[in-house]
ZADO-22344 format. One record per residue (C-alpha): residue in one letter; x, y, z. Coordinates in steps of 0.5 Angstrom, whole numbers, plus 500, padded with zeros to 3 digits. Last residue first. Example, Ala and Ser with C-alpha at 12.3 -4.5 7.8 and 13.67 -1.06 7.14 Angstrom:
2
<r r="S" u="527" v="498" w="514"/>
<r r="A" u="525" v="491" w="516"/>
//
This chain:
362
<r r="P" u="946" v="193" w="706"/>
<r r="V" u="943" v="201" w="705"/>
<r r="L" u="944" v="205" w="712"/>
<r r="R" u="938" v="208" w="713"/>
<r r="A" u="935" v="216" w="713"/>
<r r="G" u="928" v="216" w="715"/>
<r r="A" u="922" v="212" w="713"/>
<r r="S" u="917" v="214" w="708"/>
<r r="P" u="910" v="217" w="708"/>
<r r="R" u="908" v="216" w="700"/>
<r r="V" u="909" v="222" w="695"/>
<r r="P" u="905" v="222" w="688"/>
<r r="A" u="908" v="226" w="683"/>
<r r="V" u="907" v="233" w="679"/>
<r r="V" u="913" v="236" w="676"/>
<r r="P" u="911" v="243" w="673"/>
<r r="E" u="912" v="246" w="666"/>
<r r="A" u="917" v="252" w="666"/>
<r r="W" u="912" v="258" w="665"/>
<r r="T" u="910" v="260" w="658"/>
<r r="R" u="903" v="262" w="661"/>
<r r="A" u="900" v="257" w="657"/>
<r r="V" u="905" v="252" w="659"/>
<r r="F" u="903" v="253" w="667"/>
<r r="A" u="896" v="252" w="665"/>
<r r="E" u="897" v="246" w="661"/>
<r r="K" u="901" v="243" w="667"/>
<r r="I" u="896" v="245" w="672"/>
<r r="A" u="891" v="241" w="668"/>
<r r="A" u="894" v="235" w="667"/>
<r r="A" u="896" v="234" w="674"/>
<r r="M" u="889" v="235" w="676"/>
<r r="A" u="886" v="230" w="671"/>
<r r="A" u="892" v="225" w="674"/>
<r r="A" u="890" v="226" w="681"/>
<r r="R" u="882" v="225" w="680"/>
<r r="D" u="882" v="218" w="681"/>
<r r="V" u="887" v="218" w="687"/>
<r r="P" u="883" v="223" w="691"/>
<r r="V" u="887" v="229" w="692"/>
<r r="L" u="891" v="232" w="698"/>
<r r="A" u="896" v="237" w="695"/>
<r r="I" u="903" v="239" w="697"/>
<r r="V" u="905" v="245" w="693"/>
<r r="S" u="913" v="246" w="691"/>
<r r="G" u="919" v="251" w="691"/>
<r r="G" u="918" v="258" w="690"/>
<r r="F" u="919" v="264" w="695"/>
<r r="G" u="916" v="259" w="700"/>
<r r="G" u="920" v="256" w="706"/>
<r r="G" u="917" v="249" w="705"/>
<r r="T" u="911" v="247" w="703"/>
<r r="L" u="906" v="251" w="699"/>
<r r="R" u="898" v="249" w="700"/>
<r r="A" u="893" v="244" w="698"/>
<r r="G" u="886" v="242" w="700"/>
<r r="L" u="881" v="237" w="698"/>
<r r="A" u="884" v="237" w="691"/>
<r r="G" u="878" v="236" w="686"/>
<r r="H" u="880" v="240" w="680"/>
<r r="E" u="879" v="247" w="682"/>
<r r="L" u="883" v="245" w="689"/>
<r r="A" u="889" v="243" w="685"/>
<r r="L" u="888" v="249" w="680"/>
<r r="E" u="888" v="254" w="686"/>
<r r="V" u="894" v="251" w="689"/>
<r r="A" u="898" v="251" w="683"/>
<r r="L" u="896" v="258" w="681"/>
<r r="D" u="898" v="261" w="688"/>
<r r="L" u="905" v="257" w="688"/>
<r r="E" u="906" v="260" w="681"/>
<r r="P" u="904" v="267" w="683"/>
<r r="C" u="909" v="267" w="689"/>
<r r="S" u="908" v="265" w="696"/>
<r r="V" u="912" v="268" w="702"/>
<r r="E" u="908" v="273" w="705"/>
<r r="F" u="907" v="271" w="712"/>
<r r="D" u="900" v="274" w="713"/>
<r r="D" u="897" v="274" w="706"/>
<r r="R" u="900" v="268" w="702"/>
<r r="L" u="903" v="264" w="708"/>
<r r="S" u="896" v="265" w="711"/>
<r r="E" u="892" v="263" w="705"/>
<r r="H" u="897" v="257" w="704"/>
<r r="S" u="895" v="255" w="711"/>
<r r="S" u="888" v="255" w="710"/>
<r r="T" u="888" v="251" w="704"/>
<r r="L" u="892" v="245" w="708"/>
<r r="I" u="887" v="246" w="714"/>
<r r="T" u="881" v="245" w="709"/>
<r r="G" u="884" v="239" w="707"/>
<r r="L" u="885" v="236" w="714"/>
<r r="Q" u="878" v="237" w="715"/>
<r r="E" u="876" v="233" w="709"/>
<r r="W" u="880" v="228" w="711"/>
<r r="H" u="877" v="227" w="718"/>
<r r="G" u="880" v="220" w="720"/>
<r r="T" u="880" v="221" w="727"/>
<r r="R" u="887" v="221" w="729"/>
<r r="L" u="889" v="225" w="722"/>
<r r="A" u="884" v="230" w="724"/>
<r r="K" u="886" v="231" w="731"/>
<r r="V" u="893" v="232" w="728"/>
<r r="A" u="891" v="237" w="723"/>
<r r="G" u="887" v="241" w="728"/>
<r r="R" u="894" v="242" w="732"/>
<r r="V" u="898" v="244" w="726"/>
<r r="R" u="892" v="249" w="725"/>
<r r="T" u="892" v="252" w="731"/>
<r r="T" u="900" v="253" w="731"/>
<r r="E" u="899" v="256" w="724"/>
<r r="T" u="894" v="261" w="727"/>
<r r="I" u="898" v="264" w="732"/>
<r r="V" u="905" v="264" w="727"/>
<r r="H" u="901" v="267" w="722"/>
<r r="R" u="898" v="272" w="726"/>
<r r="T" u="905" v="274" w="729"/>
<r r="R" u="907" v="275" w="721"/>
<r r="R" u="901" v="280" w="720"/>
<r r="V" u="902" v="284" w="726"/>
<r r="L" u="909" v="285" w="725"/>
<r r="V" u="908" v="287" w="718"/>
<r r="P" u="902" v="292" w="721"/>
<r r="D" u="907" v="295" w="726"/>
<r r="E" u="903" v="297" w="732"/>
<r r="L" u="903" v="291" w="736"/>
<r r="K" u="899" v="289" w="742"/>
<r r="F" u="893" v="288" w="738"/>
<r r="V" u="896" v="282" w="735"/>
<r r="A" u="898" v="279" w="741"/>
<r r="D" u="890" v="278" w="743"/>
<r r="V" u="891" v="270" w="741"/>
<r r="P" u="896" v="269" w="746"/>
<r r="A" u="904" v="269" w="743"/>
<r r="A" u="907" v="262" w="745"/>
<r r="S" u="909" v="261" w="738"/>
<r r="L" u="913" v="267" w="738"/>
<r r="H" u="918" v="264" w="742"/>
<r r="E" u="922" v="268" w="748"/>
<r r="L" u="917" v="273" w="749"/>
<r r="G" u="917" v="280" w="751"/>
<r r="L" u="911" v="282" w="746"/>
<r r="E" u="916" v="287" w="743"/>
<r r="T" u="922" v="283" w="743"/>
<r r="C" u="918" v="277" w="740"/>
<r r="A" u="915" v="281" w="734"/>
<r r="A" u="922" v="283" w="733"/>
<r r="A" u="925" v="276" w="733"/>
<r r="C" u="919" v="274" w="728"/>
<r r="E" u="921" v="280" w="723"/>
<r r="Q" u="928" v="278" w="723"/>
<r r="R" u="926" v="271" w="722"/>
<r r="R" u="922" v="273" w="716"/>
<r r="V" u="928" v="277" w="713"/>
<r r="A" u="932" v="271" w="713"/>
<r r="Y" u="927" v="268" w="709"/>
<r r="E" u="927" v="274" w="704"/>
<r r="G" u="934" v="274" w="702"/>
<r r="A" u="939" v="269" w="702"/>
<r r="A" u="941" v="262" w="704"/>
<r r="L" u="934" v="260" w="703"/>
<r r="D" u="935" v="260" w="696"/>
<r r="H" u="929" v="259" w="692"/>
<r r="H" u="927" v="255" w="685"/>
<r r="V" u="921" v="256" w="681"/>
<r r="R" u="921" v="249" w="678"/>
<r r="T" u="913" v="249" w="680"/>
<r r="D" u="914" v="242" w="684"/>
<r r="I" u="907" v="240" w="685"/>
<r r="V" u="907" v="234" w="690"/>
<r r="A" u="902" v="230" w="691"/>
<r r="L" u="899" v="226" w="697"/>
<r r="A" u="894" v="221" w="695"/>
<r r="L" u="887" v="219" w="697"/>
<r r="G" u="882" v="213" w="697"/>
<r r="A" u="881" v="213" w="704"/>
<r r="S" u="886" v="208" w="706"/>
<r r="A" u="891" v="211" w="701"/>
<r r="P" u="891" v="217" w="706"/>
<r r="D" u="895" v="214" w="711"/>
<r r="L" u="899" v="218" w="716"/>
<r r="E" u="899" v="216" w="723"/>
<r r="V" u="902" v="221" w="728"/>
<r r="D" u="909" v="219" w="731"/>
<r r="S" u="912" v="223" w="736"/>
<r r="T" u="918" v="228" w="737"/>
<r r="V" u="921" v="233" w="742"/>
<r r="P" u="925" v="239" w="740"/>
<r r="P" u="932" v="239" w="744"/>
<r r="D" u="931" v="244" w="746"/>
<r r="P" u="924" v="245" w="748"/>
<r r="R" u="920" v="249" w="744"/>
<r r="H" u="920" v="246" w="737"/>
<r r="D" u="915" v="241" w="738"/>
<r r="I" u="915" v="236" w="732"/>
<r r="L" u="910" v="231" w="730"/>
<r r="L" u="913" v="226" w="725"/>
<r r="A" u="908" v="224" w="720"/>
<r r="H" u="907" v="217" w="719"/>
<r r="G" u="906" v="211" w="714"/>
<r r="P" u="914" v="209" w="714"/>
<r r="Q" u="917" v="213" w="720"/>
<r r="A" u="921" v="219" w="720"/>
<r r="L" u="927" v="220" w="725"/>
<r r="L" u="933" v="222" w="720"/>
<r r="V" u="929" v="226" w="714"/>
<r r="A" u="924" v="229" w="719"/>
<r r="L" u="929" v="231" w="724"/>
<r r="Q" u="934" v="235" w="719"/>
<r r="D" u="928" v="238" w="716"/>
<r r="M" u="925" v="241" w="722"/>
<r r="R" u="931" v="244" w="725"/>
<r r="G" u="930" v="251" w="724"/>
<r r="V" u="934" v="254" w="718"/>
<r r="P" u="938" v="261" w="718"/>
<r r="A" u="942" v="259" w="712"/>
<r r="G" u="949" v="262" w="713"/>
<r r="V" u="953" v="256" w="710"/>
<r r="F" u="957" v="255" w="716"/>
<r r="D" u="953" v="258" w="722"/>
<r r="T" u="946" v="256" w="720"/>
<r r="E" u="947" v="250" w="715"/>
<r r="A" u="953" v="247" w="718"/>
<r r="R" u="949" v="248" w="725"/>
<r r="Q" u="943" v="245" w="722"/>
<r r="A" u="947" v="239" w="720"/>
<r r="V" u="950" v="238" w="727"/>
<r r="A" u="943" v="239" w="731"/>
<r r="A" u="940" v="233" w="727"/>
<r r="I" u="946" v="229" w="728"/>
<r r="S" u="945" v="230" w="735"/>
<r r="P" u="938" v="228" w="735"/>
<r r="R" u="940" v="222" w="731"/>
<r r="D" u="945" v="219" w="736"/>
<r r="I" u="952" v="220" w="736"/>
<r r="E" u="957" v="214" w="737"/>
<r r="L" u="963" v="216" w="732"/>
<r r="G" u="967" v="210" w="729"/>
<r r="A" u="970" v="215" w="724"/>
<r r="V" u="967" v="212" w="718"/>
<r r="D" u="960" v="212" w="721"/>
<r r="A" u="961" v="219" w="724"/>
<r r="L" u="963" v="221" w="717"/>
<r r="A" u="957" v="217" w="713"/>
<r r="L" u="952" v="220" w="718"/>
<r r="A" u="954" v="227" w="718"/>
<r r="V" u="954" v="227" w="710"/>
<r r="G" u="947" v="224" w="710"/>
<r r="C" u="945" v="229" w="715"/>
<r r="T" u="948" v="235" w="711"/>
<r r="L" u="945" v="232" w="704"/>
<r r="A" u="938" v="231" w="706"/>
<r r="A" u="938" v="237" w="710"/>
<r r="S" u="940" v="241" w="703"/>
<r r="S" u="935" v="237" w="699"/>
<r r="A" u="929" v="239" w="704"/>
<r r="L" u="923" v="238" w="699"/>
<r r="G" u="922" v="245" w="698"/>
<r r="A" u="924" v="245" w="690"/>
<r r="G" u="930" v="249" w="691"/>
<r r="R" u="935" v="243" w="689"/>
<r r="P" u="931" v="237" w="686"/>
<r r="L" u="932" v="231" w="690"/>
<r r="A" u="934" v="225" w="686"/>
<r r="S" u="941" v="225" w="689"/>
<r r="E" u="947" v="222" w="688"/>
<r r="V" u="953" v="224" w="693"/>
<r r="V" u="960" v="220" w="693"/>
<r r="L" u="964" v="221" w="699"/>
<r r="D" u="972" v="219" w="700"/>
<r r="T" u="974" v="220" w="708"/>
<r r="G" u="979" v="223" w="712"/>
<r r="A" u="977" v="222" w="719"/>
<r r="V" u="973" v="227" w="723"/>
<r r="R" u="974" v="227" w="731"/>
<r r="Q" u="968" v="230" w="735"/>
<r r="G" u="968" v="235" w="740"/>
<r r="A" u="961" v="239" w="737"/>
<r r="Q" u="966" v="244" w="733"/>
<r r="Q" u="969" v="238" w="730"/>
<r r="L" u="962" v="236" w="727"/>
<r r="A" u="960" v="243" w="725"/>
<r r="W" u="967" v="244" w="721"/>
<r r="V" u="966" v="237" w="717"/>
<r r="V" u="958" v="238" w="717"/>
<r r="G" u="960" v="245" w="714"/>
<r r="A" u="965" v="243" w="709"/>
<r r="V" u="959" v="238" w="706"/>
<r r="Y" u="954" v="244" w="706"/>
<r r="G" u="960" v="249" w="703"/>
<r r="A" u="961" v="243" w="697"/>
<r r="W" u="954" v="246" w="694"/>
<r r="G" u="957" v="253" w="693"/>
<r r="D" u="962" v="256" w="698"/>
<r r="V" u="968" v="253" w="702"/>
<r r="E" u="973" v="258" w="706"/>
<r r="G" u="968" v="262" w="709"/>
<r r="P" u="967" v="258" w="715"/>
<r r="E" u="973" v="254" w="717"/>
<r r="V" u="976" v="248" w="714"/>
<r r="S" u="981" v="244" w="719"/>
<r r="L" u="979" v="237" w="716"/>
<r r="S" u="981" v="240" w="709"/>
<r r="V" u="975" v="239" w="704"/>
<r r="D" u="976" v="237" w="697"/>
<r r="A" u="971" v="238" w="691"/>
<r r="R" u="969" v="234" w="685"/>
<r r="E" u="964" v="235" w="680"/>
<r r="G" u="960" v="230" w="676"/>
<r r="G" u="954" v="231" w="679"/>
<r r="S" u="957" v="230" w="686"/>
<r r="W" u="964" v="227" w="688"/>
<r r="V" u="967" v="229" w="695"/>
<r r="A" u="974" v="228" w="698"/>
<r r="I" u="975" v="230" w="705"/>
<r r="R" u="982" v="230" w="707"/>
<r r="E" u="987" v="228" w="713"/>
<r r="D" u="990" v="223" w="709"/>
<r r="D" u="989" v="215" w="709"/>
<r r="R" u="982" v="214" w="706"/>
<r r="R" u="976" v="211" w="709"/>
<r r="R" u="970" v="210" w="705"/>
<r r="A" u="963" v="213" w="704"/>
<r r="K" u="957" v="213" w="699"/>
<r r="V" u="952" v="218" w="700"/>
<r r="T" u="945" v="217" w="697"/>
<r r="L" u="939" v="222" w="696"/>
<r r="G" u="932" v="222" w="696"/>
<r r="R" u="925" v="219" w="694"/>
<r r="D" u="920" v="216" w="698"/>
<r r="I" u="918" v="222" w="702"/>
<r r="A" u="919" v="223" w="710"/>
<r r="F" u="914" v="227" w="713"/>
<r r="P" u="913" v="234" w="716"/>
<r r="L" u="908" v="236" w="722"/>
<r r="T" u="911" v="242" w="725"/>
<r r="P" u="909" v="245" w="732"/>
<r r="G" u="912" v="252" w="735"/>
<r r="G" u="918" v="255" w="737"/>
<r r="N" u="919" v="260" w="732"/>
<r r="H" u="924" v="257" w="728"/>
<r r="D" u="920" v="251" w="727"/>
<r r="L" u="914" v="255" w="726"/>
<r r="H" u="915" v="257" w="719"/>
<r r="E" u="910" v="252" w="716"/>
<r r="G" u="906" v="248" w="721"/>
<r r="V" u="903" v="243" w="716"/>
<r r="L" u="904" v="237" w="711"/>
<r r="N" u="912" v="239" w="711"/>
<r r="V" u="915" v="235" w="705"/>
<r r="R" u="921" v="231" w="706"/>
<r r="G" u="927" v="228" w="702"/>
<r r="P" u="930" v="222" w="704"/>
<r r="V" u="937" v="220" w="706"/>
<r r="H" u="940" v="213" w="703"/>
<r r="W" u="947" v="211" w="706"/>
<r r="Q" u="952" v="207" w="703"/>
<r r="K" u="958" v="204" w="706"/>
<r r="I" u="964" v="202" w="702"/>
<r r="E" u="969" v="198" w="706"/>
<r r="V" u="977" v="199" w="704"/>
<r r="M" u="980" v="192" w="701"/>
//
């Protein structure tokens, strides 16, 4: 009988540090207590067969970019990226079951690519450490799917520890990580995700434009990473768009450092202020928010949240709010009521707990 292995891979929320991974800055994500599972077993031929949501796709081990698209492109991208890294992939059956909504800013694509990479490596008997799995998963998205993502999501879903956020310094290659305790429950607080149900697709459009703008600012400033820009860098740029993008990166880098200090000293109100300031910067300087995200943040603050911000790449997706436990239900009800009154899709509001990264299920 062929052995079946099962992996659980969580989604992630980025507490603060948005759009810093591709700018060489620090980020502070944590894995959440919902995710997806990947079941895998060896097969005798040179194919990868994958089932998900009632659909099936078949991928050749010799697959090349451009040959597979849609959701199966992420699986094919992992097959391709593993072999580009010099790893021998074996024929495998995969079944993917996900509780992560696509486009909600909860790293569903990173969970998928990392889960598939872990499963394929396990079935083939490959010895690959988790930072290397993260690099493979990132390459699957950037070079095969065409989504120019950083490596924050992959590292978060692979390396996060329960009850902790993962501080990632993206300037070295590979990035350097450390754990930061994240226990809002000890202060009577909860972290709530507000999924606006406005879905985004980072493989297209404005996300890539933001990366190009940051690269242009680096070129003008003579920097390798925009996060290394000094405070006065904005006065050296003439293009007002590049000024705004650079200002966000500079101030967001400072906010990550402030958030780490607030967590280590138990200053939760300070952390809330940092979250809200981050949203304002993402809205005004990086221009990746939308009316639904802005309203969710506004209403969260009106109904007791210490702070709130969009999380993920933006252009839709989710808000993370730091809210007293006894105010969370009223906050959620007010946000849902306001969205329905505007004839928008009803948002999904749910608490999340800092949880463990990917693991093999016994």
